[in-house]
Backbone bond lengths (Angstrom), bond angles and torsions (degrees), N, CA, C in turn:
res aa  C-N    CA-C-N  psi(-1)  N-CA   C-N-CA  omega(-1)  CA-C   N-CA-C  phi
1 D - - - 1.446 - - 1.522 112.08 -
2 T 1.339 116.55 12.43 1.451 120.17 178.33 1.514 109.92 -106.58
3 I 1.311 116.49 150.09 1.454 122.23 178.93 1.515 107.86 -112.59
4 P 1.339 117.71 117.63 1.463 119.23 -179.75 1.507 110.78 -57.54
5 P 1.338 118.64 140.31 1.458 121.00 -179.65 1.516 111.72 -64.64
6 Q 1.326 116.94 146.55 1.438 121.97 178.47 1.525 109.34 -76.49
7 P 1.331 117.63 146.67 1.462 120.23 177.73 1.517 110.64 -57.67
8 T 1.329 116.21 138.48 1.461 121.23 -179.84 1.511 109.11 -124.42
9 T 1.299 118.27 124.73 1.457 121.40 -179.96 1.511 109.94 -78.54
10 T 1.325 116.45 160.94 1.459 120.93 178.62 1.508 110.76 -60.35
11 T 1.342 116.23 -38.29 1.463 120.31 179.74 1.515 111.19 -63.43
12 T 1.337 116.61 -44.81 1.464 120.59 179.88 1.521 110.95 -63.01
13 K 1.336 117.04 -41.85 1.457 120.71 178.91 1.521 110.36 -61.70
14 S 1.327 116.62 -42.75 1.461 120.37 -179.39 1.517 110.93 -62.93
15 M 1.344 116.02 -42.52 1.454 120.30 179.32 1.521 111.16 -63.00
16 M 1.354 116.94 -41.07 1.461 120.79 179.91 1.519 110.44 -65.56
17 Q 1.335 116.92 -39.93 1.460 120.39 179.54 1.521 111.10 -64.35
18 I 1.342 116.10 -39.30 1.469 120.18 178.43 1.518 109.67 -64.68
19 L 1.353 117.33 -43.03 1.462 121.45 -179.33 1.523 110.78 -65.44
20 Q 1.351 116.55 -43.80 1.459 120.29 179.04 1.523 110.49 -60.64
21 T 1.342 116.13 -43.88 1.458 120.08 179.41 1.517 111.26 -62.92
22 S 1.344 116.05 -39.77 1.461 120.89 179.99 1.509 111.77 -64.14
23 V 1.334 116.57 -45.96 1.464 121.03 -178.84 1.513 111.08 -66.04
24 L 1.357 117.34 -45.76 1.460 119.75 -179.73 1.517 110.64 -66.23
25 A 1.338 116.98 -34.64 1.461 119.50 178.23 1.517 110.17 -63.31
26 A 1.348 116.01 -38.77 1.463 119.56 178.13 1.518 110.79 -64.77
27 L 1.327 116.84 -40.28 1.461 120.75 179.75 1.525 110.98 -68.11
28 L 1.342 115.95 -43.58 1.461 119.66 -176.75 1.528 112.41 -72.22
29 A 1.320 116.32 -16.08 1.467 119.42 178.36 1.513 112.16 -82.55
30 L 1.351 116.28 -4.92 1.451 119.73 -172.98 1.524 115.81 -74.09
31 P 1.360 121.45 -30.81 1.464 119.31 -174.96 1.518 113.25 -53.31
32 I 1.332 115.50 142.04 1.452 121.77 -179.94 1.517 108.76 -93.77
33 Q 1.340 116.55 133.16 1.464 120.20 -179.69 1.524 110.44 -61.09
34 G 1.328 116.07 134.63 1.456 121.05 175.40 1.510 114.26 77.68
35 F 1.347 118.03 9.26 1.460 119.56 -178.96 1.524 111.01 -69.83
36 V 1.326 117.81 135.45 1.454 122.79 172.15 1.507 108.16 -132.66
37 A 1.330 116.30 161.12 1.459 121.13 -167.59 1.517 113.86 -55.99
38 T 1.307 118.92 -40.12 1.450 119.41 -173.06 1.525 113.58 -104.52
39 S 1.350 117.42 6.45 1.453 119.42 -176.00 1.519 113.39 -92.72
40 I 1.331 117.52 -3.19 1.450 120.93 -177.93 1.521 108.87 -152.09
41 T 1.306 117.20 141.89 1.459 119.87 179.54 1.519 109.64 -81.46
42 N 1.342 116.75 162.38 1.457 120.17 179.10 1.521 111.47 -60.40
43 S 1.337 117.66 -38.35 1.460 120.41 -179.37 1.531 110.71 -66.29
44 Q 1.329 116.76 -38.72 1.462 120.32 177.48 1.529 110.55 -66.43
45 L 1.341 115.78 -41.52 1.449 119.93 178.45 1.522 110.41 -61.42
46 S 1.337 117.13 -45.74 1.460 121.19 -179.65 1.521 111.16 -60.23
47 A 1.343 116.78 -42.87 1.461 120.62 -179.15 1.523 110.77 -63.10
48 R 1.337 116.83 -41.63 1.452 119.80 -178.88 1.529 111.39 -69.41
49 L 1.328 115.64 -38.48 1.457 119.11 178.27 1.518 110.57 -62.21
50 Q 1.326 116.76 -45.26 1.450 120.80 -178.91 1.521 111.05 -66.97
51 A 1.329 117.34 -35.29 1.460 120.77 179.23 1.520 111.41 -67.25
52 S 1.341 116.46 -26.74 1.456 120.03 -178.61 1.517 112.58 -84.91
53 T 1.342 116.63 -5.11 1.456 121.28 -177.25 1.522 110.67 -82.66
54 T 1.318 116.87 135.93 1.454 121.22 179.14 1.515 110.02 -82.45
55 D 1.346 116.11 174.50 1.457 121.42 -178.58 1.519 112.27 -96.09
56 D 1.323 117.49 21.96 1.462 118.17 -179.38 1.516 110.31 -82.77
57 A 1.352 115.63 -169.16 1.462 120.35 -173.77 1.504 113.11 -66.05
58 T 1.337 118.72 -14.53 1.464 120.97 -177.68 1.520 112.49 -92.03
59 S 1.327 118.43 -7.59 1.457 120.41 -168.94 1.517 113.54 -64.91
60 T 1.322 117.79 -42.47 1.461 120.28 -177.99 1.515 110.89 -62.92
61 S 1.351 116.04 -46.71 1.458 119.96 -179.72 1.522 111.09 -65.45
62 T 1.341 116.99 -39.70 1.454 120.31 -179.34 1.514 110.97 -64.29
63 S 1.347 117.55 -40.76 1.456 121.33 177.79 1.515 110.83 -62.38
64 T 1.335 115.95 -39.64 1.458 120.19 178.24 1.517 110.54 -62.29
65 T 1.346 116.39 -42.47 1.454 120.80 177.99 1.525 110.54 -63.35
66 D 1.346 116.51 -40.89 1.465 120.58 177.55 1.518 110.11 -56.96
67 D 1.328 116.59 -46.22 1.460 120.95 -178.44 1.521 111.07 -60.62
68 L 1.339 116.40 -41.63 1.460 120.66 -179.69 1.524 111.78 -64.70
69 L 1.319 116.35 -36.17 1.460 121.09 -174.01 1.525 113.33 -94.33
70 T 1.328 117.45 1.02 1.467 121.62 175.39 1.532 107.86 -129.71
71 P 1.329 117.63 78.23 1.469 121.85 -176.70 1.525 112.41 -63.78
72 S 1.334 115.16 164.59 1.465 120.99 -177.88 1.530 112.11 -69.44
73 Y 1.333 117.17 -24.80 1.460 120.82 178.67 1.527 109.65 -91.14
74 E 1.316 115.68 161.88 1.459 120.61 177.99 1.536 110.08 -84.09
75 I 1.311 116.47 135.45 1.456 121.56 176.43 1.524 107.79 -82.81
76 A 1.317 116.32 110.40 1.465 121.63 -173.92 1.530 111.23 -57.67
77 P 1.330 117.65 135.39 1.474 121.87 -178.71 1.525 112.37 -78.32
78 L 1.326 116.46 62.41 1.465 120.67 -179.90 1.523 110.24 -68.35
79 T 1.318 115.66 152.05 1.464 120.65 179.58 1.528 110.94 -68.13
80 I 1.332 116.56 -42.01 1.464 122.89 -179.84 1.527 109.30 -130.05
81 R 1.308 116.68 136.96 1.460 121.80 173.81 1.528 108.73 -125.81
82 I 1.333 116.37 146.92 1.463 121.97 -178.35 1.519 109.09 -118.60
83 G 1.335 116.80 134.45 1.451 121.24 178.36 1.520 111.48 -130.20
84 H 1.337 115.31 150.13 1.465 121.68 176.04 1.520 108.50 -127.48
85 G 1.326 116.70 137.20 1.452 121.31 177.36 1.513 110.78 -130.48
86 F 1.331 115.88 147.52 1.467 121.16 178.20 1.517 108.80 -141.76
87 D 1.329 115.76 142.88 1.459 120.01 174.65 1.517 109.17 -149.10
88 I 1.320 115.20 152.76 1.462 121.63 177.04 1.520 107.99 -145.93
89 H 1.318 116.60 139.72 1.467 121.16 177.40 1.516 109.43 -138.04
90 R 1.314 114.34 150.12 1.460 119.82 177.56 1.525 110.99 -76.92
91 M 1.323 114.86 145.07 1.462 121.40 170.69 1.518 107.81 -111.49
92 A 1.324 115.03 146.50 1.460 121.10 -178.48 1.520 108.16 -152.71
93 P 1.324 117.77 169.19 1.462 118.78 174.87 1.528 110.79 -52.68
94 L 1.310 116.39 142.43 1.455 121.57 -174.28 1.522 112.24 -55.57
95 E 1.331 116.81 -36.91 1.468 119.24 -178.90 1.525 111.76 -66.10
96 E 1.308 116.79 -25.80 1.463 121.45 177.31 1.530 111.32 -86.33
97 A 1.321 116.69 -43.51 1.462 120.80 -177.18 1.529 111.60 -69.48
98 G 1.314 116.41 -37.70 1.456 119.59 178.42 1.514 115.19 80.65
99 Q 1.324 118.08 -0.65 1.465 121.31 177.13 1.521 108.66 -152.95
100 P 1.326 118.25 152.41 1.462 121.49 -175.01 1.522 113.19 -74.94
101 V 1.316 115.57 176.72 1.459 121.89 174.03 1.532 107.97 -82.70
102 V 1.335 116.11 115.22 1.458 122.07 178.52 1.523 107.93 -119.80
103 I 1.324 116.55 124.10 1.463 122.17 -178.46 1.524 108.71 -133.29
104 G 1.325 116.09 125.57 1.453 119.47 -179.50 1.522 112.41 59.31
105 G 1.340 115.48 32.86 1.456 120.36 179.40 1.513 114.76 77.24
106 V 1.332 117.53 8.21 1.463 122.03 -177.63 1.527 109.70 -116.97
107 E 1.325 116.52 128.11 1.463 119.56 174.87 1.525 108.65 -74.68
108 I 1.336 115.77 124.32 1.464 121.44 -176.04 1.524 109.30 -89.89
109 T 1.307 116.38 94.60 1.461 120.03 177.16 1.525 108.77 -74.55
110 H 1.318 116.59 144.86 1.468 119.75 -175.03 1.522 110.51 -161.40
111 K 1.308 114.94 161.43 1.453 120.72 173.56 1.533 108.07 -79.34
112 D 1.323 117.46 170.75 1.461 120.94 178.94 1.524 110.56 -56.36
113 Q 1.333 115.18 137.29 1.459 121.59 -177.23 1.524 111.18 -113.16
114 K 1.337 115.45 159.55 1.471 120.86 -178.55 1.518 110.02 -90.39
115 W 1.311 114.98 88.85 1.461 123.83 -177.17 1.525 110.06 -88.22
116 T 1.336 116.92 133.62 1.465 120.78 179.85 1.525 110.11 -82.41
117 D 1.321 116.27 117.79 1.465 122.43 -179.25 1.527 108.93 -88.17
118 K 1.315 115.29 82.69 1.467 121.44 -174.89 1.521 112.66 -59.29
119 D 1.334 117.25 -38.98 1.465 121.00 -173.41 1.525 114.14 -98.70
120 G 1.325 117.56 2.73 1.457 119.72 177.10 1.516 114.46 70.73
121 Q 1.323 117.42 35.65 1.459 120.33 179.59 1.522 112.84 -75.28
122 Y 1.335 116.22 -31.98 1.461 120.37 -175.08 1.529 112.64 -119.33
123 V 1.319 116.81 -32.86 1.462 122.59 176.68 1.526 107.03 -136.51
124 E 1.309 117.44 -175.21 1.462 121.04 178.24 1.529 110.20 -56.53
125 A 1.335 117.34 138.82 1.458 122.36 -178.38 1.522 110.94 -50.30
126 G 1.326 115.07 127.66 1.455 120.43 -178.73 1.508 113.78 88.19
127 G 1.327 116.52 -4.84 1.456 120.80 -179.23 1.517 112.11 -82.15
128 I 1.317 114.83 173.15 1.462 121.32 -178.40 1.528 109.92 -99.18
129 Y 1.328 114.91 130.89 1.457 121.80 178.84 1.523 107.65 -120.94
130 E 1.338 116.43 117.58 1.460 119.77 -178.86 1.526 109.30 -84.57
131 T 1.333 114.93 123.22 1.453 119.24 -170.88 1.528 112.19 -159.52
132 Q 1.328 116.05 161.03 1.457 121.34 166.21 1.527 107.16 -73.27
133 L 1.325 116.91 142.77 1.457 120.76 -176.50 1.524 112.20 -104.99
134 G 1.333 114.35 152.79 1.454 121.52 174.89 1.510 109.04 -140.70
135 L 1.334 116.33 172.74 1.456 121.72 -178.58 1.525 111.19 -105.62
136 I 1.321 115.55 134.75 1.461 120.71 173.75 1.523 107.46 -95.07
137 A 1.310 116.31 112.83 1.460 120.75 -176.29 1.514 109.10 -162.88
138 H 1.330 115.61 160.58 1.466 120.53 178.10 1.527 110.08 -73.29
139 S 1.332 116.64 -46.59 1.470 120.63 174.38 1.523 106.71 -90.90
140 D 1.335 117.86 -145.46 1.469 119.42 177.92 1.522 112.88 -83.26
141 G 1.350 116.88 -3.40 1.461 120.30 174.60 1.507 115.25 72.65
142 D 1.324 117.50 27.48 1.469 121.44 -177.86 1.533 109.84 -77.17
143 V 1.337 116.60 101.04 1.465 120.59 -174.01 1.529 113.21 -66.80
144 V 1.336 117.57 -30.01 1.461 120.26 179.22 1.524 110.41 -69.69
145 Y 1.312 117.06 -51.68 1.458 120.30 179.53 1.524 111.54 -61.06
146 H 1.330 116.92 -42.96 1.469 120.15 -179.23 1.524 110.88 -62.90
147 S 1.322 116.69 -40.03 1.466 120.18 -179.71 1.526 111.48 -68.02
148 I 1.323 116.45 -37.96 1.469 119.48 178.80 1.524 110.45 -66.62
149 V 1.329 117.31 -45.09 1.465 120.71 178.41 1.524 110.03 -59.24
150 D 1.326 116.23 -44.77 1.471 120.61 179.09 1.529 111.37 -61.11
151 A 1.337 116.39 -39.18 1.468 120.42 -179.57 1.526 110.86 -67.88
152 I 1.326 117.41 -39.03 1.466 120.42 178.30 1.522 110.22 -65.18
153 F 1.327 116.65 -47.84 1.466 119.62 178.20 1.525 110.56 -61.15
154 G 1.323 116.64 -41.31 1.463 120.43 -179.76 1.514 112.59 -63.95
155 A 1.324 116.76 -41.41 1.463 120.57 179.56 1.523 111.09 -61.28
156 L 1.340 116.20 -30.33 1.459 121.25 -179.11 1.530 112.62 -93.61
157 T 1.333 117.23 9.18 1.473 125.03 -178.31 1.522 111.70 60.23
158 L 1.329 116.91 34.39 1.454 122.16 179.02 1.532 110.30 -102.16
159 P 1.341 118.34 165.22 1.462 121.35 179.92 1.525 112.26 -61.39
160 D 1.331 115.93 163.15 1.459 120.29 -177.19 1.531 111.45 -77.21
161 I 1.320 115.17 167.60 1.456 122.23 -176.47 1.524 111.77 -58.98
162 G 1.332 117.09 -31.83 1.454 120.78 -179.75 1.518 113.38 -66.73
163 Q 1.318 117.19 -25.49 1.457 120.85 176.21 1.524 111.75 -83.74
164 V 1.319 115.85 -37.20 1.459 120.11 -178.00 1.524 111.48 -75.54
165 F 1.342 116.37 -43.98 1.464 121.62 177.88 1.533 107.23 -120.76
166 Q 1.307 116.36 84.26 1.461 121.36 -171.53 1.525 112.54 -68.44
167 D 1.349 115.21 139.42 1.460 119.45 -178.06 1.529 112.97 -79.04
168 T 1.320 116.82 5.09 1.463 120.97 173.22 1.531 111.00 -101.51
169 D 1.323 116.26 -2.79 1.460 121.02 -177.91 1.530 109.08 -87.67
170 P 1.325 117.98 116.40 1.474 120.61 -176.23 1.519 113.83 -62.32
171 R 1.328 117.74 -20.01 1.461 119.80 -179.35 1.521 112.62 -66.14
172 W 1.341 117.47 -24.25 1.459 119.93 -177.37 1.529 112.12 -96.51
173 K 1.330 117.54 6.79 1.456 121.18 179.43 1.529 110.23 -61.20
174 G 1.339 115.95 118.78 1.456 121.10 179.18 1.508 115.00 70.23
175 C 1.334 117.60 13.65 1.466 121.39 -174.96 1.536 111.97 -66.31
176 D 1.303 116.02 140.30 1.459 122.81 173.61 1.531 107.91 -67.21
177 S 1.318 117.46 117.52 1.466 121.57 -173.71 1.520 113.68 -69.77
178 S 1.324 117.99 -8.36 1.464 118.87 173.67 1.527 109.67 -62.33
179 K 1.346 117.29 -26.72 1.464 121.01 177.45 1.530 110.24 -64.08
180 F 1.329 116.94 -37.91 1.467 120.67 177.47 1.529 110.16 -67.02
181 M 1.328 115.62 -38.96 1.473 120.28 178.09 1.527 110.47 -63.01
182 E 1.322 116.98 -43.58 1.461 120.81 179.99 1.526 110.66 -60.23
183 H 1.325 115.72 -41.66 1.458 119.13 -179.35 1.527 110.91 -69.54
184 A 1.339 117.27 -39.82 1.468 120.33 178.40 1.522 110.52 -61.75
185 Y 1.330 116.72 -38.85 1.471 119.35 177.69 1.526 110.16 -62.95
186 K 1.324 117.28 -43.97 1.459 120.66 -179.38 1.528 111.16 -60.99
187 V 1.334 116.50 -41.22 1.461 120.33 178.87 1.526 110.08 -64.08
188 M 1.330 116.73 -46.38 1.463 121.80 178.22 1.527 110.58 -58.25
189 D 1.317 116.05 -44.70 1.457 121.45 -178.85 1.532 110.97 -65.32
190 Q 1.319 117.10 -40.92 1.460 121.14 178.95 1.525 111.99 -59.28
191 Y 1.314 115.71 -39.40 1.458 119.33 -178.57 1.528 112.36 -82.04
192 G 1.331 116.49 6.75 1.461 120.07 173.22 1.511 115.01 85.54
193 Y 1.350 116.78 25.83 1.467 119.69 -177.87 1.520 111.76 -123.03
194 Q 1.321 115.09 157.07 1.454 123.19 171.95 1.535 107.82 -132.03
195 L 1.318 115.88 165.04 1.463 119.02 -179.26 1.518 110.80 -67.31
196 G 1.338 115.85 130.18 1.460 120.80 171.22 1.515 108.22 -81.94
197 N 1.327 115.75 -68.37 1.460 121.04 171.03 1.518 109.06 -153.90
198 C 1.320 116.04 161.49 1.466 122.29 -176.49 1.519 108.95 -137.02
199 D 1.324 116.59 123.96 1.468 122.51 -179.90 1.525 108.59 -117.64
200 V 1.322 116.62 115.11 1.461 123.47 -176.21 1.529 109.70 -105.50
201 T 1.333 116.92 132.54 1.466 121.62 172.60 1.515 108.29 -121.75
202 L 1.318 116.11 107.84 1.461 122.97 179.34 1.518 108.48 -93.24
203 I 1.331 116.76 132.53 1.460 120.96 -177.23 1.524 109.23 -122.93
204 L 1.321 115.66 111.82 1.466 121.10 175.76 1.528 108.79 -157.73
205 E 1.323 115.91 147.71 1.462 120.59 -178.87 1.528 110.59 -77.75
206 R 1.295 116.60 -48.61 1.460 125.56 179.02 1.522 107.03 -153.11
207 P 1.304 118.62 158.30 1.461 128.36 -3.74 1.528 112.46 -73.88
208 K 1.297 116.31 162.54 1.450 121.27 179.06 1.530 109.90 -70.13
209 V 1.331 115.82 142.24 1.467 119.19 -173.50 1.526 114.24 -124.05
210 A 1.336 117.57 4.63 1.474 119.92 -175.53 1.530 112.06 -52.96
211 G 1.316 117.29 -42.68 1.449 120.86 -177.43 1.523 114.30 -71.05
212 F 1.335 116.22 -13.87 1.464 120.89 -178.04 1.533 112.62 -98.25
213 K 1.327 117.42 -11.92 1.464 119.41 -174.19 1.533 114.18 -62.05
214 P 1.328 119.99 -39.32 1.473 118.09 178.19 1.533 113.03 -57.85
215 A 1.343 117.00 -40.87 1.470 120.20 179.43 1.527 110.69 -67.88
216 M 1.338 116.90 -37.56 1.464 120.08 176.56 1.525 110.40 -60.74
217 K 1.322 115.36 -45.38 1.460 120.00 -178.97 1.522 111.17 -62.34
218 E 1.326 116.64 -43.41 1.464 120.50 178.30 1.527 110.92 -57.82
219 N 1.336 116.38 -41.52 1.465 120.29 -179.84 1.525 111.66 -63.88
220 I 1.327 116.28 -43.93 1.466 120.25 -179.37 1.523 110.75 -64.74
221 V 1.321 116.73 -44.74 1.464 121.60 178.50 1.526 110.50 -57.74
222 R 1.324 116.03 -44.40 1.468 120.41 -178.54 1.528 111.35 -67.07
223 L 1.316 117.95 -46.43 1.464 121.47 -175.17 1.526 112.70 -69.88
224 L 1.328 117.38 -29.07 1.458 120.68 -179.71 1.528 111.90 -99.74
225 H 1.326 116.74 7.60 1.474 122.00 175.68 1.535 111.18 51.51
226 T 1.328 114.58 51.32 1.457 119.57 -176.86 1.523 109.38 -128.58
227 E 1.323 117.54 -157.06 1.466 121.97 -176.77 1.521 109.74 -130.99
228 P 1.342 117.89 156.15 1.469 121.97 -175.01 1.525 114.50 -54.86
229 G 1.344 117.13 -33.52 1.455 120.24 -178.08 1.514 114.47 -70.82
230 R 1.337 117.11 1.42 1.463 120.97 179.29 1.533 112.68 -112.50
231 V 1.331 117.36 -0.30 1.466 120.99 -175.82 1.522 110.23 -127.92
232 N 1.328 116.35 132.16 1.465 121.44 177.93 1.520 109.68 -132.34
233 I 1.326 116.21 142.05 1.464 121.24 177.27 1.523 109.15 -128.47
234 K 1.325 115.12 124.31 1.457 121.55 175.12 1.525 108.06 -117.41
235 A 1.316 116.41 152.90 1.467 120.54 176.91 1.515 108.58 -139.16
236 R 1.322 115.62 141.16 1.462 120.38 178.85 1.524 109.54 -147.22
237 T 1.332 115.33 159.73 1.463 120.01 176.46 1.526 108.85 -84.47
238 H 1.323 115.58 179.27 1.461 120.92 176.13 1.516 111.17 -114.02
239 E 1.324 114.93 24.30 1.473 122.41 176.39 1.529 112.15 52.75
240 K 1.340 115.92 36.97 1.473 123.17 177.12 1.527 113.18 60.78
241 V 1.335 115.95 24.35 1.464 121.06 -179.00 1.529 110.33 -98.98
242 D 1.306 117.28 139.03 1.466 129.08 176.43 1.518 113.21 50.89
243 S 1.343 117.20 -157.70 1.468 120.32 -171.81 1.527 112.65 -62.53
244 V 1.335 117.65 -33.93 1.463 119.66 178.36 1.527 109.50 -66.15
245 G 1.312 116.50 -44.42 1.459 120.81 179.98 1.512 113.63 -66.68
246 E 1.332 116.63 -22.76 1.466 121.79 178.99 1.521 112.21 -94.32
247 L 1.331 117.05 9.08 1.463 123.84 179.04 1.529 112.57 66.57
248 R 1.329 117.15 20.48 1.457 120.45 178.61 1.525 112.01 -94.87
249 S 1.328 117.07 -3.34 1.460 120.79 176.54 1.524 109.67 -161.61
250 L 1.324 115.10 167.32 1.459 122.08 170.52 1.515 107.22 -142.82
251 S 1.324 116.91 155.61 1.466 119.83 -176.47 1.525 110.27 -142.34
252 C 1.324 114.24 173.45 1.465 119.16 -177.43 1.522 110.24 -154.92
253 H 1.326 116.04 140.96 1.462 123.32 170.86 1.518 108.22 -116.92
254 V 1.316 116.50 141.56 1.465 121.77 175.05 1.516 109.28 -133.34
255 V 1.311 116.10 131.65 1.464 121.84 169.94 1.516 106.49 -119.92
256 L 1.318 116.41 130.69 1.462 119.18 179.15 1.522 111.15 -143.00
257 T 1.306 115.21 161.37 1.456 120.67 173.25 1.520 108.54 -118.72
258 L 1.321 115.32 147.50 1.455 122.49 172.05 1.518 107.01 -114.44
259 E 1.309 117.28 138.22 1.455 120.88 178.30 1.524 109.34 -121.98
260 R 1.322 115.62 145.84 1.456 119.49 179.38 1.516 109.83 -64.21
261 K 1.322 115.44 136.59 1.462 120.04 179.45 1.529 110.25 -66.66
262 P 1.325 117.26 141.92 1.480 120.64 -179.11 1.510 112.99 -55.34
263 D 1.341 118.98 -39.38 1.452 120.54 -178.17 1.522 111.68 -66.89
264 T 1.352 115.88 -26.84 1.465 119.68 176.50 1.517 110.58 -65.76
265 D 1.332 115.61 -46.65 1.462 119.70 -179.81 1.530 111.79 -63.16
266 E 1.337 116.33 -36.54 1.447 120.07 -178.79 1.529 111.74 -66.08
267 E 1.368 116.61 -31.87 1.459 119.70 -176.39 1.520 112.76 -85.07
268 D 1.348 117.98 -13.51 1.470 121.24 -178.37 1.529 110.51 -70.07
């Protein structure tokens, strides 16, 4: 049920990276200076965002994103908000996936793993194929970053990451998911919130990731402009059960809280 990735030339990859950078730059340029949660209505925010959009090839998509992130109802200025995020991606032999395993912004280097070949592509169906693993995904398939972005959007009662950064949009093909994290932070900041705390539960059978967790945590702390005492990363196996246990997928749950920024409360 997997489709091998199409060959991509260096030129095509470079062009896609330039386009992705251009689109994300347009999105990240949208925040209004001095914006706080209760100082502007959603309709006013939407109008200003759209007014700041240029007429280039990114404008239509950027306006659509603005609409998704500025709902018709008012987002209540609660003191604390809670969000949950979940993501799952398939793992496959690296030659099939076409990209490595990246989790929390860290490439997980590993020795050959015992991947279950359910469909008999490389060995007898159901047999074990020892191979380097990669992620099958439209972007880089970073389940930690995707789950955190989803949790932030969810805490703010906004649409999920799949609606904001659609997996059918060619511009996000192979995109570094730190760009999604940067945008989620900007949205959170615009609405007058900062990270309270973030608890990540990564679920995968192999490869082992204990040695990579400190680097993952550093990345999350940096991208969300927070401190180490507010971010936690746990990892566990799936006891060899189902696709995760057979090394054919990995998943992640994130629970986080957002708290109103002190300067927001002072201005109310």
